C-alpha positions in Angstrom: 0.0 0.0 0.0 1.3 3.4 -0.9 2.3 5.4 2.1 0.0 8.4 2.7 1.6 11.7 2.0 1.2 14.7 4.2 -0.7 17.8 3.2 1.5 20.4 1.5 0.9 24.1 1.2 1.2 25.3 -2.4 0.5 29.0 -2.2 1.4 31.9 0.1 -0.8 33.5 2.7 -2.9 36.6 2.7 -1.3 40.0 2.6 -2.3 41.3 6.0 -1.3 44.8 5.0 -4.6 45.4 3.2 -6.4 48.0 5.3 -9.3 46.8 7.5 -8.9 43.1 6.8 -6.3 41.9 9.3 -8.6 41.6 12.2 -11.5 40.2 10.1 -9.4 37.4 8.7 -7.0 36.6 11.5 -9.2 34.1 13.2 -10.3 32.5 9.9 -6.8 32.0 8.7 -6.0 29.7 11.7 -8.6 27.1 10.7 -6.2 24.9 8.6 -7.8 21.6 7.5 -5.5 19.1 9.1 -6.9 15.9 7.5 -7.1 13.7 10.6 -10.7 13.3 11.4 -14.2 14.0 10.1 -16.2 16.9 11.5 -18.5 14.9 13.9 -19.9 18.0 15.6 -23.7 18.3 16.0 -24.5 14.7 14.9 -22.5 15.2 11.7 -23.8 12.2 9.6 -26.9 11.4 11.8 -28.6 8.6 9.8 -27.4 9.8 6.4 -25.2 7.5 4.2 -21.7 8.7 3.4 -22.7 9.4 -0.2 -25.1 12.1 1.1 -22.8 13.7 3.7 -23.5 17.4 4.4 -20.6 18.6 2.2 -22.2 17.1 -1.0 -23.6 19.7 -3.3 -23.1 18.1 -6.7 -26.1 17.1 -8.8 -26.7 14.4 -11.4 -27.9 15.4 -14.9 -30.3 18.4 -14.8 -33.5 18.5 -16.8 -35.0 21.8 -18.1 -38.7 22.4 -17.2 -40.9 20.6 -19.7 -42.8 23.8 -20.5 -39.6 25.5 -21.5 -38.4 22.6 -23.6 -41.6 22.4 -25.5 -41.7 26.2 -26.1 -38.1 26.2 -27.4 -38.7 23.1 -29.6 -41.9 24.8 -31.1 -40.0 28.0 -31.9 -37.2 26.1 -33.6 -39.6 24.0 -35.6 -41.4 27.1 -36.9 -38.1 28.9 -37.8 -37.0 29.3 -41.4 -33.3 30.0 -40.4 -30.8 28.0 -42.5 -27.8 26.1 -41.3 -29.0 26.4 -37.7 -26.7 23.7 -36.4 -23.6 25.3 -37.9 -24.6 28.8 -36.6 -25.4 27.6 -33.1 -22.1 25.8 -32.8 -20.2 28.8 -34.1 -21.9 31.1 -31.6 -21.3 28.7 -28.7 -17.6 28.5 -29.6 -17.3 32.3 -30.0 -18.9 33.0 -26.6 -16.7 30.4 -24.9 -13.5 32.0 -26.3 -14.7 35.5 -25.5 -12.2 37.6 -23.5 -12.5 40.9 -21.6 -11.9 44.1 -23.6 -8.4 45.5 -23.1 -8.4 48.8 -21.2 -7.1 51.9 -22.9 -4.2 52.3 -20.4 -3.1 48.7 -21.0 -3.3 49.1 -24.7 -1.2 52.3 -24.6 1.5 50.5 -22.5 1.6 47.6 -24.9 2.0 50.0 -27.9 4.9 51.8 -26.1 6.6 48.4 -25.4 6.2 47.4 -29.1 7.6 50.7 -30.3 10.6 50.5 -28.0 11.3 46.9 -29.1 11.1 48.0 -32.8 13.5 50.9 -32.2 16.0 48.6 -30.5 15.8 46.2 -33.5 16.4 49.1 -35.9 19.4 50.3 -33.9 20.9 46.8 -34.1 20.3 46.5 -37.8 21.6 49.9 -38.8 24.4 49.8 -36.1 23.2 53.1 -34.6 22.5 54.1 -31.1 18.9 54.1 -29.9 19.2 57.8 -29.2 20.0 58.4 -32.8 16.8 56.7 -33.9 14.7 58.7 -31.5 14.7 61.6 -34.0 13.6 59.9 -37.2 12.3 61.7 -40.2 8.6 62.4 -40.4 8.2 59.7 -43.1 10.1 57.1 -41.1 8.2 58.0 -38.0 4.9 57.4 -39.7 6.1 54.0 -41.0 7.2 53.0 -37.5 3.8 54.0 -36.0 2.0 52.1 -38.8 4.1 49.0 -38.1 3.3 49.3 -34.3 -0.4 49.5 -35.1 -0.3 46.5 -37.3 1.4 44.4 -34.6 -1.1 45.6 -32.0 -4.0 44.6 -34.2 -2.6 41.1 -34.8 -1.7 40.4 -31.2 -4.5 42.0 -29.3 -8.0 40.5 -28.7 -10.6 42.5 -30.6 -13.6 42.8 -28.3 -16.9 43.7 -29.9 -20.2 44.5 -28.2 -22.8 42.0 -29.3 -26.0 43.4 -30.7 -28.6 40.9 -29.7 -31.0 41.3 -32.6 -34.0 39.0 -33.1 -31.9 36.5 -35.1 -28.9 36.5 -32.7 -31.2 36.1 -29.7 -32.9 33.2 -31.3 -29.5 31.5 -32.0 -28.5 32.2 -28.4 -31.6 30.4 -27.2 -30.8 27.3 -29.3 -27.1 27.3 -28.5 -26.8 28.3 -24.8 -30.2 28.2 -23.0 -29.8 24.7 -21.6 -26.2 25.1 -20.5 -27.0 28.4 -18.8 -29.9 26.8 -17.0 -27.7 23.9 -15.7 -25.0 26.2 -14.3 -27.4 28.6 -12.6 -29.5 25.8 -11.2 -26.3 24.2 -9.7 -25.3 27.5 -8.1 -28.8 28.1 -6.7 -29.0 24.5 -5.5 -26.0 25.1 -3.2 -27.9 27.9 -1.4 -30.9 25.8 -1.0 -28.9 22.8 0.3 -26.8 24.8 2.8 -29.3 27.4 3.9 -32.7 25.6 3.8 -34.3 28.4 5.8 -33.7 30.9 3.0 -37.0 31.4 1.2 -36.6 34.3 -1.3 -39.7 36.3 -2.3 -38.1 38.6 -4.9 -35.5 37.9 -7.7 -33.5 40.3 -9.9 -31.8 38.8 -13.0 -29.4 41.2 -14.6 -28.6 40.4 -18.2 -31.6 38.0 -18.2 -31.3 36.8 -21.8 -33.9 34.1 -22.4 -35.1 34.2 -18.8 -33.4 30.9 -17.7 -32.5 32.3 -14.2 -36.2 32.8 -13.5 -37.0 29.3 -14.6 -34.2 27.9 -12.5 -35.2 29.9 -9.4 -38.8 28.9 -9.9 -37.8 25.2 -10.1 -36.3 25.6 -6.6 -38.3 28.3 -4.8 -41.4 28.5 -6.9 -43.6 28.4 -3.8 -42.2 31.5 -2.2 -40.9 33.8 -5.0 -43.7 36.2 -6.1 -41.6 38.6 -8.2 -39.1 37.8 -11.0 -37.5 41.0 -12.4 -35.7 40.3 -15.7 -33.4 43.1 -16.9 -31.8 43.0 -20.3 -30.7 45.8 -22.6 -31.9 44.0 -25.7 -35.6 44.4 -26.6 -35.5 41.5 -28.9 -34.1 39.2 -26.2 -36.8 40.3 -23.8 -39.4 39.6 -26.4 -38.1 36.1 -26.9 -37.9 35.5 -23.2 -41.6 36.5 -22.9 -42.6 34.1 -25.7 -40.8 31.3 -23.9 -42.4 32.2 -20.6 -45.9 32.1 -22.2 -45.0 28.8 -23.8 -47.7 26.9 -25.7 -50.6 28.0 -23.5 -53.7 29.0 -25.4 -54.5 32.0 -23.1 -50.9 33.3 -23.5 -50.5 33.7 -19.8 -47.0 33.2 -18.3 -46.2 29.7 -17.1 -45.9 31.1 -13.6 -47.0 34.5 -12.2 -45.0 37.6 -11.1 -42.6 37.8 -14.1 -41.6 41.2 -15.3 -39.3 42.3 -18.1 -37.4 45.6 -18.1 -34.5 47.2 -20.1 -33.1 49.1 -17.1 -32.3 48.5 -13.5 -34.6 50.1 -10.8 -32.9 53.5 -9.9 -33.8 53.8 -6.3 -31.3 52.2 -3.8 -34.3 51.4 -1.6 -35.5 48.8 -4.1 -33.8 45.6 -3.0 -34.2 41.9 -3.8 -33.7 38.8 -1.8 -31.9 37.1 -4.6 -29.8 38.9 -7.3 -28.3 37.0 -10.2 -26.1 37.8 -13.1 -25.3 34.9 -15.4 -22.8 35.2 -18.3 -23.4 39.0 -18.5 -20.4 40.8 -16.9 -18.2 39.9 -19.9 -20.6 41.7 -22.1 -19.7 45.0 -20.5 -17.3 47.2 -22.4 -14.8 48.2 -19.7 -13.4 47.4 -16.3 -15.0 50.6 -14.9 -18.4 49.6 -16.2 -18.1 46.1 -14.7 -17.1 47.6 -11.3 -20.0 50.0 -11.3 -22.5 47.3 -12.4 -21.2 44.9 -9.6 -21.6 47.7 -7.0 -25.1 48.4 -8.2 -26.1 44.7 -8.1 -24.7 44.5 -4.5 -26.7 47.5 -3.4 -29.8 45.7 -4.8 -29.0 42.6 -2.8 -30.8 41.9 0.4 -29.8 38.3 0.7 -27.6 36.5 -1.9 -25.8 37.8 -4.9 -25.0 35.0 -7.5 -22.5 35.6 -10.3 -21.9 33.0 -13.0 -19.4 33.1 -15.9 -17.6 30.8 -18.4 -15.3 28.3 -16.7 -12.3 29.9 -18.4 -9.4 32.0 -17.1 -11.3 35.1 -18.3 -14.5 34.1 -16.6 -12.8 33.3 -13.3 -10.8 36.5 -13.3 -14.0 38.5 -14.0 -15.5 36.9 -10.9 -12.4 37.6 -8.8 -12.6 41.3 -9.9 -16.2 41.4 -8.7 -15.2 39.7 -5.4 -12.5 42.2 -4.7 -14.8 45.1 -5.4 -17.5 43.9 -3.0 -15.1 42.8 -0.2 -13.2 46.1 -0.3 -16.5 48.0 0.1 -15.4 51.2 -1.7 -18.9 52.7 -1.9 -18.9 56.3 -0.7 -22.4 56.0 0.6 -23.2 52.8 2.5 -26.8 51.9 2.1 -26.6 48.6 4.0 -24.2 48.2 7.0 -24.2 44.4 6.8 -20.8 43.1 5.8 -20.4 40.9 2.7 -19.6 37.2 3.2 -18.2 34.9 0.6 -20.6 32.0 0.6 -19.3 29.8 -2.3 -17.1 28.5 -3.8 -14.3 30.0 -1.7 -14.0 28.8 1.9 -12.2 32.1 2.8 -12.0 35.8 2.1 -8.4 35.7 1.1 -6.9 36.2 -2.4 -7.5 33.3 -4.8 -4.5 30.9 -4.7 -5.1 29.9 -8.3 -4.2 33.5 -9.4 -1.1 34.0 -7.2 1.2 31.5 -8.8 3.3 31.6 -11.9 0.7 29.6 -13.7 -2.7 31.1 -13.6 -5.5 28.5 -13.5 -9.3 28.9 -13.6 -11.5 27.8 -10.7 -14.3 26.0 -12.5 -16.8 23.2 -12.1 -18.9 21.0 -14.4 -22.6 20.2 -14.4 -24.2 17.6 -16.6 -27.6 18.2 -18.1 -30.1 16.9 -20.7 -29.7 19.0 -23.8 -32.5 20.6 -25.7 -34.0 17.9 -28.0 -32.7 19.4 -31.3 -31.5 17.1 -34.1 -27.8 18.3 -33.7 -27.7 17.9 -29.9 -26.5 14.8 -28.1 -28.8 13.5 -25.3 -26.4 14.6 -22.5 -24.0 17.5 -22.3 -21.8 19.2 -19.7 -21.5 22.8 -18.8 -18.1 24.1 -17.5 -18.6 27.2 -15.4 -17.2 29.4 -12.7 -19.5 31.0 -10.1 -19.4 33.3 -7.0 -22.0 33.6 -4.3 -21.9 36.4 -1.8 -24.2 36.8 1.2 -25.1 39.8 3.3 -24.1 39.4 6.9 -21.4 37.5 8.8 -20.9 33.8 8.2 -20.1 32.7 11.8 -22.5 29.7 11.4 -20.7 28.4 8.3 -18.6 25.4 8.7 -14.9 26.1 7.7 -14.8 23.1 5.3 -12.4 23.1 2.4 -13.7 22.9 -1.2 -12.7 20.1 -3.6 -11.3 21.8 -6.7 -10.4 18.9 -8.9 -11.8 15.4 -9.7 -11.3 13.0 -6.8 -8.9 10.2 -7.7 -9.9 6.9 -6.1 -7.1 4.4 -5.9 -6.8 1.0 -4.1 -7.1 1.8 -0.4 -6.3 5.5 -0.8 -7.8 8.7 -2.3 -6.2 11.8 -3.8 -8.1 15.0 -3.0 -7.2 18.6 -4.1 -8.6 21.2 -1.6 -9.0 24.9 -1.4 -8.7 25.5 2.3 -9.9 28.2 4.8 -6.4 29.4 5.3 -6.3 30.5 1.6 -4.0 27.7 0.4 -4.3 24.8 -2.0 -3.5 21.5 -0.5 -3.2 17.9 -1.7 -4.6 15.3 0.7 -4.0 11.5 0.4 -6.7 9.9 2.6 -6.7 6.3 3.8 -9.1 4.5 6.1 -6.3 3.3 8.3 -4.8 6.7 9.0 -7.8 9.0 8.8 -10.7 6.8 9.8 -13.5 5.0 8.0 -16.0 8.0 8.0 -13.6 10.5 6.4 -12.4 7.9 3.9 -15.9 7.0 2.7 -17.0 10.6 2.7 -14.1 11.5 0.4 -14.6 8.5 -1.8 -18.3 9.6 -2.4 -17.4 13.2 -3.1 -16.9 15.0 -6.4 -15.3 18.2 -7.6 -17.2 21.1 -6.2 -18.2 19.4 -3.0 -17.0 20.4 0.4 -15.0 17.9 2.4 -16.2 17.8 6.1 -12.8 18.1 7.9 -11.7 20.4 10.7 -8.5 21.0 12.5 -9.0 19.3 15.9 -7.3 22.2 17.6 -9.2 24.9 15.6 -11.4 26.0 18.5 -8.5 26.2 20.9 -6.4 28.2 18.4 -9.3 30.6 17.7 -9.8 31.2 21.4 -6.1 32.0 21.8 -6.3 34.4 18.9 -9.3 36.2 20.5 -7.5 36.4 23.9 -4.5 37.9 22.1 -6.6 40.4 20.2 -8.3 41.5 23.4 -5.0 42.1 25.1 -3.8 44.1 22.1 -6.9 46.3 22.1 -6.6 46.9 25.9 
């Protein structure tokens, strides 16, 4: 039997020099998951089997609501659009590879670097000093600038704002509606699983598209939500979402009541919603400043949970980390709600993402299987790879400091490899065996998947936290 290896810390710790965060995170950073025992507090497993331990949040293949499927199939059958299969695949690939627009400042810096490099190459070729080439003739200077612009065009991602016309909105429905539903449903399911007392009454969906967020939220909290506010700048997309919402009903009433469609967010800061969602929309904004302002506005509108979902790419993950930093830093000049933000998922901490701090930047993403829309070109089952971020108003003292599994669990004979994102802000690799770590933890890990939380605690965590509190009280006195 392979000898179990000890946990190793892969990334650095949090920079405590950030103003206002040292005291807030000092206690949390001491909860380091020492994989030695399962968290047996408060009747941990009770009568549940190990495959349903409290850290499990993954789902099997998700099915779209039958009314939504029938409505989409009806619209596609009545469409006269040609080469729909080819166009939907092209749109899906384009949206997956979409990057953030480069900021003007960064573009200018890049142009200056390219120009400096070209001048150095010219100096080497003509055996002249770089200073001599700084005063080129007007004609040579224009040629140089033209060459710089050509290089910039070829090496820089050209971001374009998508105009969701009636045709493009229809293609988006056929290409992305089922995948978006699966990712959003998986994110909302985690809230329902971990906070069963949360019963939202109002929902705001920014960048609502085909209205899939409302459908997903209704599938989970349909008995309590009485207002679904869908916001999208495209009138054509809103019209399509309304058609899907009415479905094939003869009286043309929505499939469920309380659904509203608007092109602009409510202006008043007093208008708040229990649940605010933005799915695959932040990358459609034209600049970093616009994304920051939008995230701040959405957070002001949040009374309970804010859910952000993006592509499971490096770009999507970094967009979410930008939003996370904006909200945690709390740079609003006017504070409309004094409750502090709390990172609910997927991060088990408020510290910088360890996946972004190394030499090799990796995305934090997860997969969700689903039954695809029954079109001729679709397979029966597909998978959506996505990144998500859930923030909650109010402190998270009641949350268990359990690490998140960030990669597929590797089950081997008599031992299991698990990669964890831990409450101390580090990535760790655990090799778990029944002999060393106990039968409960071994079986819980074996029945876990990427995205689940592993129920382990440091046995001395409470004692360490108490010592930290005593030390802080002495410092303050």
